C-alpha positions in Angstrom: -19.7 -4.6 -6.0 -19.8 -3.7 -9.6 -20.7 -0.1 -10.3 -22.6 0.9 -13.4 -22.6 4.7 -13.1 -21.7 6.7 -16.1 -18.4 8.6 -16.0 -18.6 11.6 -13.7 -17.9 14.0 -16.6 -21.4 13.5 -18.2 -24.1 16.0 -17.4 -26.7 13.5 -16.3 -26.3 10.0 -15.1 -28.5 7.0 -15.8 -29.3 6.9 -12.1 -30.5 10.5 -12.2 -32.6 9.8 -15.3 -34.3 6.8 -13.7 -34.8 8.8 -10.5 -36.7 11.5 -12.4 -38.9 8.7 -13.7 -39.7 7.6 -10.2 -37.4 4.6 -10.2 -34.2 3.9 -8.4 -31.5 2.3 -10.5 -30.3 0.5 -7.3 -33.7 -0.9 -6.7 -34.1 -2.0 -10.3 -30.7 -3.8 -10.2 -31.6 -5.4 -6.9 -34.9 -6.7 -8.2 -33.1 -8.1 -11.2 -30.5 -9.8 -9.1 -33.1 -11.2 -6.7 -35.0 -12.6 -9.7 -31.9 -14.2 -11.1 -30.9 -15.6 -7.7 -34.4 -17.0 -6.9 -35.4 -14.2 -4.7 -32.3 -14.0 -2.5 -31.3 -10.6 -1.2 -28.3 -9.3 -3.1 -25.1 -9.3 -1.0 -23.2 -6.4 -2.6 -24.3 -3.8 -0.1 -26.1 -3.3 3.1 -29.2 -1.1 3.1 -29.0 -0.8 6.8 -25.6 0.7 6.9 -23.5 3.3 5.0 -20.7 0.7 4.9 -20.7 -1.8 2.0 -21.2 -5.4 2.9 -18.1 -7.5 2.3 -18.2 -10.6 0.1 -17.2 -12.7 3.1 -16.0 -12.2 6.7 -13.0 -9.9 6.8 -9.8 -10.9 8.7 -8.4 -7.3 8.6 -10.1 -4.0 9.1 -7.2 -1.8 7.9 -3.9 -1.9 6.1 -0.6 -0.2 6.8 1.7 -0.6 3.7 5.3 0.3 4.3 6.5 0.8 0.8 10.3 0.9 0.3 10.7 2.9 -2.9 13.7 1.9 -5.1 13.8 -1.9 -4.7 15.5 -3.3 -1.5 18.0 -6.1 -2.1 16.5 -9.4 -1.0 20.0 -10.9 -1.1 21.3 -8.5 1.5 18.2 -8.8 3.8 16.1 -11.9 3.6 17.4 -14.5 1.1 20.9 -15.8 1.9 22.7 -17.7 -0.9 25.8 -19.6 0.1 26.4 -20.6 -3.6 26.4 -16.9 -4.6 29.1 -16.3 -1.9 31.2 -19.2 -3.2 31.1 -18.0 -6.8 31.6 -14.3 -6.1 33.3 -12.6 -9.0 32.6 -15.4 -11.5 30.3 -15.2 -14.6 26.8 -16.3 -14.1 25.8 -19.3 -16.5 24.6 -17.9 -19.8 21.3 -19.8 -19.5 20.2 -17.3 -16.9 20.6 -14.4 -19.2 18.8 -15.7 -22.3 15.9 -13.5 -23.3 16.3 -11.4 -20.1 16.3 -7.6 -20.0 17.8 -5.4 -17.4 17.7 -1.7 -16.8 21.5 -1.0 -16.7 23.3 -4.3 -16.4 25.8 -5.2 -19.2 25.2 -8.9 -19.7 28.6 -9.4 -21.3 30.3 -8.2 -18.1 27.8 -9.6 -15.5 29.7 -11.2 -12.6 28.1 -12.7 -9.6 28.2 -10.6 -6.4 28.2 -12.2 -3.0 26.9 -10.4 0.0 28.9 -9.2 3.0 25.9 -9.5 5.3 25.7 -12.1 8.0 22.5 -14.1 8.3 21.2 -16.0 11.3 18.0 -17.7 12.4 15.7 -16.0 14.9 12.6 -16.8 17.0 10.8 -20.0 17.5 10.2 -20.1 13.7 13.8 -19.8 12.8 13.3 -17.0 10.3 16.5 -16.0 8.5 17.4 -12.4 8.6 20.5 -10.3 7.9 22.5 -8.5 10.6 21.2 -5.1 9.4 17.7 -6.0 10.8 18.3 -6.5 14.5 15.0 -5.1 15.6 12.9 -7.0 13.1 14.5 -10.2 14.3 12.8 -9.7 17.6 9.3 -9.8 16.1 10.1 -12.4 13.3 7.5 -14.9 14.6 4.8 -12.4 13.5 6.2 -12.2 10.0 5.3 -14.1 6.8 8.4 -13.6 4.6 7.6 -14.1 0.9 10.9 -14.8 -1.0 9.1 -15.7 -4.2 7.6 -12.4 -5.4 7.6 -11.6 -9.2 6.7 -8.5 -11.1 6.5 -7.6 -14.8 8.4 -4.2 -15.0 12.0 -3.3 -14.3 11.8 0.5 -14.3 10.8 2.3 -11.1 7.8 4.3 -12.3 5.9 1.5 -14.1 6.8 -1.1 -11.5 5.5 1.1 -8.6 2.3 1.8 -10.6 1.9 -1.9 -11.3 2.2 -2.9 -7.7 0.0 -0.1 -6.4 -2.7 0.0 -9.2 -2.4 -3.3 -11.1 -1.3 -1.4 -14.2 1.9 0.1 -15.4 0.1 3.1 -16.8 -1.2 6.1 -14.8 -5.0 6.4 -14.5 -6.0 3.3 -12.7 -7.3 3.3 -9.1 -4.7 2.5 -6.4 -5.0 -0.4 -4.0 -6.0 2.0 -1.2 -8.7 3.4 -3.4 -10.1 0.0 -4.3 -10.0 -1.0 -0.6 -12.0 2.0 0.5 -14.4 1.7 -2.4 -15.0 -1.9 -1.4 -15.4 -1.6 2.4 -16.0 2.1 3.1 -14.6 3.8 6.2 -15.1 4.0 9.9 -13.3 7.3 10.2 -15.6 10.2 10.9 -13.2 13.1 10.9 -10.4 11.8 8.7 -10.1 10.4 5.1 -10.4 6.7 4.6 -7.0 6.5 2.8 -4.0 8.5 4.0 -0.5 8.7 2.5 2.7 9.6 4.3 6.2 10.2 2.9 9.7 10.1 4.2 13.2 10.1 2.7 14.9 12.6 0.6 12.1 12.9 -2.0 8.7 11.5 -3.0 8.4 8.2 -4.9 8.6 8.0 -8.7 5.1 7.9 -10.0 3.9 10.6 -7.6 0.2 11.1 -6.9 -0.8 8.5 -9.5 0.3 5.9 -6.9 -2.5 6.8 -4.5 -5.0 8.2 -7.0 -8.6 7.1 -7.4 -8.4 6.7 -11.2 -12.0 6.3 -12.5 -13.4 5.6 -9.1 -15.2 8.5 -7.4 -12.5 10.9 -6.2 -13.5 10.5 -2.5 -11.5 7.3 -2.6 -8.1 8.9 -3.5 -5.4 9.0 -0.9 -4.9 12.2 1.2 -1.2 13.1 1.4 -0.3 14.5 4.8 2.7 16.9 4.9 5.7 16.2 7.1 6.1 19.8 8.4 3.8 22.6 9.4 0.1 22.0 9.0 -0.5 18.4 7.8 -2.7 19.8 5.0 -2.2 23.1 3.3 -4.7 25.9 4.2 -5.9 23.8 7.2 -5.8 26.8 9.5 -8.3 29.6 9.1 -6.8 32.9 8.0 -6.8 35.8 10.5 -10.3 37.1 11.1 -12.1 34.0 10.1 -13.7 32.2 13.0 -14.9 28.6 13.2 -18.5 29.8 13.3 -18.1 31.8 10.1 -16.3 28.9 8.5 -19.2 26.6 9.4 -21.7 29.1 7.8 -19.5 29.2 4.6 -19.4 25.4 4.3 -23.1 25.1 4.9 -23.9 27.7 2.2 -21.6 26.0 -0.3 -23.1 22.6 0.4 -26.6 24.0 -0.1 -25.6 25.3 -3.5 -23.9 22.1 -4.4 -26.9 20.1 -3.2 -29.1 22.1 -5.5 -26.8 21.5 -8.4 -26.7 17.8 -7.6 -30.5 17.7 -7.6 -30.6 19.2 -11.1 -27.8 17.2 -12.7 -27.3 14.0 -10.7 -23.6 14.3 -11.1 -22.1 11.9 -8.5 -18.9 14.0 -8.3 -21.0 16.8 -6.7 -21.7 14.4 -3.8 -18.0 13.9 -3.4 -17.5 17.7 -3.4 -20.0 18.1 -0.6 -18.4 15.3 1.4 -15.0 16.9 0.8 -16.1 20.3 2.2 -17.5 18.6 5.3 -14.4 16.5 5.8 -12.1 19.5 5.4 -14.1 21.4 8.0 -13.9 18.5 10.5 -10.2 18.0 9.8 -9.5 21.5 11.0 -10.0 20.0 14.4 -9.0 16.4 13.9 -5.8 16.8 11.9 -3.9 19.0 14.4 -4.8 16.5 17.2 -3.7 13.6 15.1 -0.2 14.9 14.6 0.2 16.0 18.2 2.4 13.4 19.9 2.5 15.1 23.3 0.1 12.5 24.7 2.3 9.7 23.5 4.6 8.4 26.3 8.3 8.7 26.1 8.5 4.9 26.3 6.4 4.7 23.1 8.6 7.3 21.3 11.7 5.4 22.3 10.2 2.2 21.0 9.9 3.7 17.6 13.2 5.5 17.8 11.7 9.0 17.7 14.2 11.5 19.2 12.9 14.8 18.1 10.2 16.5 16.1 12.0 16.2 12.7 10.2 14.3 9.9 11.2 10.7 9.8 10.0 7.2 8.9 9.8 6.5 12.6 7.3 9.4 13.2 5.2 8.2 10.2 5.0 4.7 11.6 3.7 6.0 14.9 1.3 8.3 13.0 0.1 5.3 11.0 -0.9 3.5 14.2 -2.7 6.6 15.4 -4.6 6.8 12.0 -5.9 3.2 12.1 -6.9 3.8 15.8 -9.2 6.5 14.4 -10.8 4.3 11.8 -8.7 5.0 8.7 -8.7 2.0 6.4 -5.6 2.3 4.4 -2.3 4.0 5.3 0.5 4.1 2.8 4.0 5.0 3.9 6.6 5.7 1.2 10.3 5.7 2.2 12.7 6.2 -0.7 16.4 5.8 -1.7 16.5 1.9 -1.8 17.9 2.0 -5.4 21.4 0.7 -4.7 23.1 0.4 -8.1 26.4 1.1 -6.3 27.8 0.8 -2.8 25.5 -2.0 -1.7 28.3 -3.7 0.2 29.4 -0.6 2.0 28.7 -0.1 5.8 28.0 3.6 5.5 25.7 5.0 8.2 24.8 8.0 6.1 24.1 6.5 2.7 23.3 3.1 1.1 21.5 0.0 2.3 22.8 0.1 5.8 21.6 3.6 6.3 18.1 2.8 5.0 17.9 -0.2 7.4 18.9 2.0 10.3 16.1 4.4 9.3 13.4 1.7 8.9 14.2 -1.4 10.9 13.4 -0.2 14.4 10.2 1.7 13.5 8.9 -1.2 11.4 9.5 -3.7 14.3 8.1 -1.2 16.8 4.9 -0.8 14.7 4.2 -4.5 14.9 5.0 -4.7 18.6 2.9 -1.6 19.4 -0.1 -2.8 17.4 0.1 -6.2 19.2 0.3 -4.7 22.6 -2.8 -2.6 21.9 -4.8 -5.5 20.5 -4.7 -4.0 17.0 -2.4 -6.4 15.1 -5.0 -9.1 14.5 -7.2 -6.6 12.7 -4.4 -4.6 10.9 -2.5 -6.0 7.9 1.1 -4.7 7.7 3.0 -5.0 4.5 6.7 -4.2 3.9 8.4 -4.2 0.5 9.4 -2.4 -2.7 8.5 -2.6 -6.4 11.1 -5.2 -7.3 14.4 -6.8 -6.1 18.0 -6.7 -7.1 20.2 -8.9 -9.4 22.6 -11.5 -8.1 25.1 -10.0 -10.5 27.0 -6.7 -10.0 26.8 -3.8 -12.3 30.0 -2.8 -14.1 30.7 0.2 -11.9 32.4 1.1 -8.7 31.5 0.9 -5.9 29.6 -2.2 -6.7 25.9 -2.6 -6.5 23.0 -4.5 -8.1 20.6 -3.7 -10.9 16.8 -3.9 -10.9 15.4 -7.5 -10.9 11.8 -8.6 -11.6 12.1 -12.4 -11.5 12.5 -12.6 -7.7 12.2 -10.3 -4.7 11.1 -10.4 -1.1 8.4 -8.8 0.9 6.9 -9.5 4.4 3.4 -9.3 5.8 2.2 -9.5 9.4 -1.1 -9.3 11.4 -4.6 -9.1 9.9 -5.2 -12.8 9.1 -1.6 -13.6 8.1 0.0 -16.8 9.4 3.2 -15.5 11.0 6.4 -17.4 11.6 6.8 -18.7 8.1 8.9 -18.2 5.0 7.0 -18.8 1.8 8.7 -19.5 -1.5 12.1 -20.4 -2.7 14.5 -19.1 -5.3 17.4 -20.9 -7.1 20.9 -21.1 -5.8 21.8 -17.6 -7.0 18.5 -16.0 -6.0 17.8 -15.3 -9.7 14.4 -17.0 -10.3 11.6 -18.4 -8.2 11.5 -22.2 -8.1 8.8 -22.7 -5.5 5.5 -21.0 -4.6 5.7 -18.1 -7.1 3.6 -15.1 -5.9 2.9 -12.6 -8.7 2.0 -8.9 -7.9 -1.6 -9.6 -8.8 -1.6 -12.6 -6.4 -0.5 -10.2 -3.6 -3.3 -7.8 -4.5 -5.9 -10.6 -4.6 -4.7 -11.8 -1.2 -4.9 -8.3 0.4 -8.4 -7.9 -0.8 -9.4 -11.3 0.5 -8.1 -10.4 4.0 -10.3 -7.3 3.8 -13.3 -9.4 3.0 -13.4 -8.9 -0.7 -13.3 -11.2 -3.7 -10.9 -9.6 -6.2 -13.0 -11.1 -9.1 -16.2 -9.4 -7.9 -14.8 -6.0 -6.8 -15.2 -4.3 -10.1 -16.1 -0.9 -11.6 -17.6 -0.3 -15.0 -15.7 2.3 -17.0 -15.6 3.0 -20.7 -17.7 0.0 -21.6 -15.9 -2.7 -19.6 -15.5 -4.0 -16.0 -12.2 -3.1 -14.3 -10.6 -4.7 -11.2 -7.4 -4.2 -9.3 -6.0 -7.6 -10.5 -6.8 -6.9 -14.1 -7.2 -10.4 -15.7 -5.0 -12.2 -13.3 -4.5 -12.9 -9.6 -5.1 -15.7 -7.2 -5.4 -15.7 -3.4 -2.2 -17.1 -1.8 -3.9 -19.4 0.8 -0.6 -20.5 2.3 -0.2 -17.0 3.7 -3.6 -17.0 5.6 -3.9 -18.0 9.2 
């Protein structure tokens, strides 16, 4: 699925040049590939369909990524450590701190911090979960809990970018953009990649987390608003009818088509498609966010009590989006950055409050998808950009610093083997000692479940081939059903 187009900023692409010569660049490439492969038909795209052909059969058709911005503490949620409890308040052995960097932790004053959370085993699989996740415990046999995640960056912005785009620097395509570039979209009246936000603010990193980078801009995520019209200027102004709006869009597209014919700029094709999508969304978007047809039972399942914006509403909206053919839905929920007060039981602030906001909707999403026959084809991911340290910061109330060497996520549905806990950390939860899963490994696995080989899903830009997993990544076969 490599792409050899010039950067959209140039006046005329190579494709357009060869087209003027009576040759199709795609046909030339296909002939070359057939010759090299002994006459076999190339498998990078289907000429009979607008959807790209996957590299191999997909196990998932769509992804719902529940991103917990700030870094949830694995030690309070998924990875119990009796030794850490026993040594609460004692110094951590110095060998753990050698050549290690932290965002705020004073290594000279680093004391181990045990958790006050109670863990128990649930389900037929015996998954271990903390007492702040009572709803998730009911669907734990659907989960693959990965305790052995590792990342490279301990500050929020770079870490989020790294997980979402494969790079710590802005400008690379996001995972959702790569996914839609690779497999296209079945949605006719909605974007292929949609972004939803909840919490007190948006995630650090902003729109770069769901941008298309150097991919065509039609692959960037569409951010839906929580209040009012889901998209600004979605409603026609007074005096503008749907018919006149249709005439306006048709006229603009005709002008753009003429410009496309003379320049061959692929971004003009994106502009035409954007106008058409915007026009169709004037009907589809209001219907999408209208929950009046959802039963009260379904709303209670998610914990939706009113029309106020919430993570629960976004989880239900995510289900509605994938029902309508959207490929990638990214939910951001913030305020998991617990440098202090992580041991508190506050219902309005801190880790307990975040769990109360997200536990029931996350579990409901899995249950709802399963009951509707959608879970097998929908990959659900839950997790943040990194974890938290086993040591407390030198502040009151006590909390944990950012930690890159070990953190936990979970996955469900879409080709995932549920009812398992993958990976193991040491007795303090500081480092991975078994089945390490790097961020690039997670990205490679997500693409594999969508039917794509992360080594082959590339895009040529500024003289080199780029991919989501950069120069790393391996598929974590143990996660696959």
